[in-house]
C-alpha positions in Angstrom: 0.0 0.0 -0.1 1.5 3.6 -0.5 1.4 6.1 1.7 -1.1 9.1 1.6 2.0 11.6 1.4 3.8 9.5 -1.5 0.2 9.1 -3.1 -0.6 12.7 -3.2 3.1 13.9 -4.3 2.3 11.4 -7.6 -0.9 12.5 -7.6 0.5 16.1 -7.9 3.3 15.5 -10.8 0.8 13.4 -12.6 -1.8 16.3 -12.9 0.8 19.0 -13.4 2.3 16.8 -16.6 -1.3 16.9 -17.9 -1.2 20.6 -17.3 2.2 20.8 -19.2 1.0 18.2 -22.3 -2.6 20.3 -22.4 -0.7 23.7 -22.1 1.7 22.2 -24.8 -1.1 21.4 -27.2 -2.6 24.4 -26.8 0.2 26.8 -28.0 1.5 24.6 -30.6 -1.7 24.6 -32.4 -0.7 27.1 -35.7 -3.1 29.8 -36.3 -6.8 29.2 -37.9 -7.7 30.8 -41.2 -10.6 32.8 -38.8 -8.4 34.6 -37.1 -6.3 35.5 -40.1 -9.1 36.9 -41.4 -10.0 38.8 -38.6 -6.5 40.0 -38.6 -7.0 41.6 -42.2 -9.9 43.2 -41.3 -8.4 45.0 -38.3 -5.6 46.1 -40.6 -8.2 47.0 -43.0 -10.5 49.2 -40.4 -6.9 50.8 -39.4 -6.3 52.1 -42.9 -9.9 53.5 -42.5 -8.6 55.3 -39.1 -11.4 53.2 -37.4 -8.9 52.6 -34.8 -11.9 51.2 -31.7 -13.2 48.8 -34.4 -9.9 47.2 -35.2 -8.5 47.3 -31.7 -11.5 44.7 -31.5 -11.1 42.8 -34.4 -7.3 42.5 -33.5 -8.2 40.6 -29.9 -11.1 38.9 -32.0 -8.2 37.0 -34.0 -6.4 36.4 -30.6 -9.6 34.9 -29.0 -9.5 32.4 -31.9 -5.8 31.6 -32.1 -3.5 33.4 -29.1 -0.7 32.2 -31.8 -1.5 35.0 -34.4 1.6 36.9 -32.8 1.6 39.9 -35.4 -2.4 40.3 -34.6 -1.0 41.1 -30.7 1.9 43.3 -32.6 -1.3 44.9 -34.7 -3.3 45.7 -31.1 -0.4 47.2 -30.3 -0.3 49.9 -32.8 -4.5 50.3 -32.5 -4.4 50.8 -29.0 -1.9 53.1 -29.8 -3.8 55.5 -31.8 -7.3 55.1 -29.7 -5.7 56.8 -27.3 -4.2 53.7 -24.6 -1.1 54.6 -24.9 0.0 52.6 -21.7 -1.7 48.9 -23.0 -0.4 49.8 -26.3 2.9 49.5 -24.5 2.3 46.6 -22.9 1.0 44.7 -25.9 4.2 45.5 -27.7 6.2 44.4 -24.7 4.6 40.7 -25.1 4.6 41.5 -29.0 8.6 41.3 -28.3 8.8 38.4 -26.6 6.7 36.0 -29.5 8.4 38.1 -32.3 11.8 38.9 -31.3 13.5 39.1 -34.9 11.2 41.5 -36.0 12.1 45.6 -35.8 7.7 46.6 -35.4 7.4 45.3 -31.7 10.5 47.9 -31.0 9.1 50.3 -33.2 5.1 50.0 -31.5 7.0 50.1 -28.1 9.2 53.4 -28.9 6.2 55.5 -30.3 4.4 54.1 -27.5 6.6 55.8 -25.0 7.0 59.4 -26.9 3.1 59.7 -26.5 3.9 58.6 -23.1 6.6 61.4 -22.3 9.4 58.9 -21.5 12.2 60.1 -23.9 15.2 57.7 -23.1 13.3 55.0 -23.1 11.5 55.8 -26.3 15.1 56.4 -27.6 16.4 52.8 -26.7 13.4 50.9 -28.4 14.3 52.7 -31.7 17.8 52.0 -31.2 17.0 48.1 -31.0 14.8 48.6 -34.4 18.4 50.2 -35.7 20.3 46.8 -34.5 17.9 44.9 -36.4 17.5 47.2 -39.4 20.8 49.9 -39.6 18.7 51.3 -42.7 15.5 52.5 -41.1 14.8 56.3 -41.6 11.8 56.4 -39.0 13.9 55.1 -36.0 16.8 57.8 -36.9 13.9 60.7 -37.3 12.2 59.8 -34.2 15.6 59.6 -32.2 16.5 62.8 -33.7 13.2 64.7 -32.7 13.4 63.2 -29.1 17.1 65.2 -29.1 16.1 67.8 -30.4 13.5 68.4 -27.6 15.9 67.5 -25.3 18.6 70.1 -27.2 21.2 67.4 -28.3 21.3 69.5 -31.6 24.6 67.9 -32.5 23.8 64.3 -32.1 20.1 65.1 -33.8 21.8 67.1 -36.4 24.4 63.6 -37.1 21.1 61.6 -37.2 18.7 64.0 -39.8 22.0 63.8 -42.2 21.9 60.1 -42.1 18.1 60.0 -42.6 18.8 62.2 -45.5 21.4 60.6 -47.1 19.2 57.1 -47.1 16.3 59.2 -48.1 16.7 62.6 -49.7 12.9 63.1 -50.4 12.4 62.8 -46.7 10.6 66.1 -45.8 10.2 65.7 -42.4 14.3 64.9 -42.0 14.9 67.8 -44.2 12.9 69.9 -41.6 14.7 68.1 -38.2 17.9 69.5 -40.1 16.8 72.5 -40.5 15.6 72.9 -37.4 18.4 71.4 -35.1 21.0 73.0 -37.4 19.0 77.0 -36.1 18.9 76.4 -33.0 21.8 75.3 -32.4 23.4 78.7 -34.2 24.6 77.0 -37.0 26.1 78.3 -40.6 24.8 75.6 -42.3 20.7 76.4 -41.4 20.2 78.7 -43.9 21.0 76.4 -46.6 19.0 73.4 -44.8 16.2 75.8 -44.4 16.3 76.2 -48.8 16.1 72.8 -48.8 13.2 72.2 -46.8 11.4 74.5 -48.5 12.4 72.7 -52.1 11.5 69.4 -51.1 8.3 70.7 -49.3 6.6 71.5 -52.3 7.0 68.2 -54.4 4.8 65.7 -54.6 7.3 63.2 -53.8 8.2 64.0 -50.4 7.5 61.9 -47.4 6.4 63.4 -44.2 6.0 61.7 -41.1 2.5 62.7 -38.3 1.3 61.5 -36.2 -1.4 59.8 -37.5 -1.3 55.8 -38.9 0.7 54.9 -42.3 2.2 58.3 -41.4 4.9 57.0 -38.8 7.5 55.2 -41.2 7.2 51.7 -42.6 7.5 49.4 -39.1 4.9 52.0 -37.9 2.6 49.6 -40.2 0.8 46.5 -39.2 0.9 43.3 -41.0 -1.5 41.5 -42.9 -1.5 37.7 -44.0 -1.1 37.1 -47.4 -2.5 33.4 -47.5 0.7 32.1 -47.7 1.4 31.1 -44.5 2.2 27.8 -44.2 -0.8 26.5 -41.6 -3.3 27.9 -44.6 -1.2 26.5 -47.6 -2.4 22.0 -47.8 1.0 21.2 -49.2 -0.3 17.3 -49.4 -1.2 16.0 -53.2 -4.9 15.6 -54.0 -6.2 12.3 -53.6 -7.1 11.8 -57.0 -5.3 8.3 -58.4 -4.9 8.2 -62.5 -5.3 4.7 -64.2 -4.1 4.5 -68.0 -7.7 3.5 -70.1 -5.9 4.3 -73.2 -6.8 0.4 -74.3 -10.7 0.7 -73.1 -11.1 4.1 -74.7 -9.8 3.4 -78.3 -11.3 0.6 -79.1 -12.7 0.3 -82.6 -16.3 1.1 -81.2 -18.0 1.2 -85.1 -16.9 -2.4 -85.3 -18.1 -3.4 -81.8 -21.4 -2.0 -83.1 -22.0 -3.9 -86.0 -21.6 -7.4 -84.3 -17.2 -7.6 -85.1 -14.3 -8.0 -82.8 -13.6 -5.4 -80.9 -10.3 -4.1 -82.9 -7.2 -3.4 -80.1 -5.7 0.3 -81.2 -2.1 0.9 -80.4 -2.6 4.7 -79.7 -4.7 8.1 -80.2 -3.1 11.6 -81.0 -5.5 14.3 -80.6 -5.3 17.5 -82.1 -7.4 20.4 -84.2 -7.1 18.4 -87.4 -10.0 21.1 -89.2 -9.6 24.0 -87.5 -12.6 24.5 -85.7 -11.5 25.1 -82.1 -11.8 21.4 -80.9 -9.5 18.6 -80.6 -10.2 15.6 -83.4 -9.1 12.3 -82.8 -6.4 10.0 -85.1 -6.5 6.2 -84.0 -3.5 3.8 -84.8 -3.5 0.8 -85.4 -2.7 -2.9 -86.5 -5.2 -2.1 -89.8 -3.9 1.0 -90.3 -5.9 4.9 -89.2 -9.4 5.8 -88.3 -9.9 9.2 -87.7 -12.6 10.7 -85.7 -13.8 14.3 -86.0 -15.3 16.3 -83.2 -18.7 18.1 -83.9 -19.7 19.9 -80.6 -18.2 17.3 -78.8 -19.3 14.3 -80.6 -16.7 12.0 -82.3 -17.6 11.2 -86.0 -16.0 8.2 -87.8 
């Protein structure tokens, strides 16, 4: 007989193992098509500036499939633009754990921290983006804008110049550079201001603003392409193929006259009379037989 204390210990271990297996199976389940559909609806609502409904749609996607991590990232953006910066930051932090190789979660956190008035933490998040993508323009502009507010004009000037080197038609970077140079008393300020004014009037200029789709490439939600592995069944269809040519190419005319069927050796389909459909030429031991296709009826 097993002592009561030992039996309770084994029962505890068994319950823990069952819970572990159950949770593991839940975590490993791939996102469903319904979840992807709700996520893409949320992206569309964001593009319509319907932030509250976008939040609901992303939450619905996560309710259906918690493993759809891009929906959590998108939720952080929707929360930010709906005015819930604290919730946006919390959600972005979770997305960072789930999507460690993507720039977007750090970018979303940086935007939320700027909105919350936490400049140093915001800069730290944008620098993490630059570690992942050294050429990103939006992170440079955001950091430089914060540095201008902190009166660190030299550092801001350097970043604005780097942004313009990579994207010469960025109006926001041009304005930021002119502002930083002006406030630092640099003799380069007038030329920088002229560059900004000339670029501002051009239709191809890129301007950043505090609205969705105007915060840089990593400030945009991620939609499903429909080509995700869990949405594509790579297995071949269950259809099977059988060579039935021996049954198809018998001399049906001879058979209809009571004669023994003649086995044909091959058949070729081609448009012999140029009417757009395929006619048939049968080849056998006794010669050829040609069938004309007339509206789907083969005539000898």
